[in-house]
N, C-alpha and C positions, 0 to 999 in steps of 0.2 A: 182853574176851569169853570167856564159858565156852565150854568145849569141847561141841562138838553145838550150839551156840546159833546163831543166824542174827546175821549182822551188821546194825546199825540200817537201813543202806540198804535191804536186802532186805526187811526185816520192814515199813518203811514204804512199799516198792513195792508189796508184797503187799496191803497194806490198800488201797491207791488203785487197784488192779487191778478191772475191773468184769468182772462175768458176761459170758459170750460174747453173750447175749441182748441187754444192755445196751450192748456195743460195737458189734453189728452193727445196733441201731435207727436211728444216724445215719449208717449206711453207705449208699452208693448201690448195693450188691451186694444181689441178691434173696436172700431168707430161703431160700427153695425149692432155692438153689444148693447149700445144705449139708444137703441132705436125704440120708439113708443110702441110700435107694433109687437116687435121681439119681446119687450118687456110684458106686456100685456099675455101674451101666448105663453110666457113662460110661468106668470102668475096663475092663469087658468090651469096649465097644466100641473102645478104644484098643487092647486086646491082639490084637483080631483085624483090626484095620485094615490095608488093603493099599493101594498097594505101599509106603507109609512108614506108622509109626504115628502117627495123629492121631486128634483127638477135636472136635467141633463142638459148642460150648457156645451154647445159644440161651436168650433172656431172662435175662441174666448181671446187668443193670443196670436200677434203677429209674430210669425217663427224667427224670421230674420232679426227683429227687434229682441224678442226673449233672449235670443244667443248673445247678442250685445251685454243684455241685462246680466246673463249668466256669467260671461266671462269677466264683467266687471264684478260681480260679486266674488267670484272665484279668486281673482288675483289682485283687486282693488280694496279689500276690506281687511282691516285688521282688528285684533281685539286685544285689550289689556286686562290683566288678571289684577281684581279690585279685590281686598279681602278686610276684614275687620274679625273684631272676637267672634262674632255670630254668623257670619257668612262668608262665603267665598264665591267670586262670578266672574266671568269673562264680559267686558263691556265693550261692545262693537260701536261701529260708526253708525250715524242713523241713516237708514236707508233713503230717507227723502232728500238727504243732503247730497246725494251722489248726483254727478253731472250726466245728464242725458246723452251728451255728446262723446263722451270719454268711452274707449273701449278697453 
């Protein structure tokens, strides 16, 4: 590898990386959640909230898309029991690997 050059793994990952709009297209999150005005308003509300700092987010998820995600998680996930001398756990599928188009 040349000095200053990117390793092949990073270069390949960058080519596969989608734009933010493409990545959020299949997301259950509302696009308006990432609106700059909404973020600034939430930050100001959080900073002045009393007695503890908090913010209430409304309309965070698209209901129809969230139902698809729920059904996929309910019926599409499986977990395998992994155990050793010191621990026992169930290892499931990485949620990021789920296909957004499958229900």
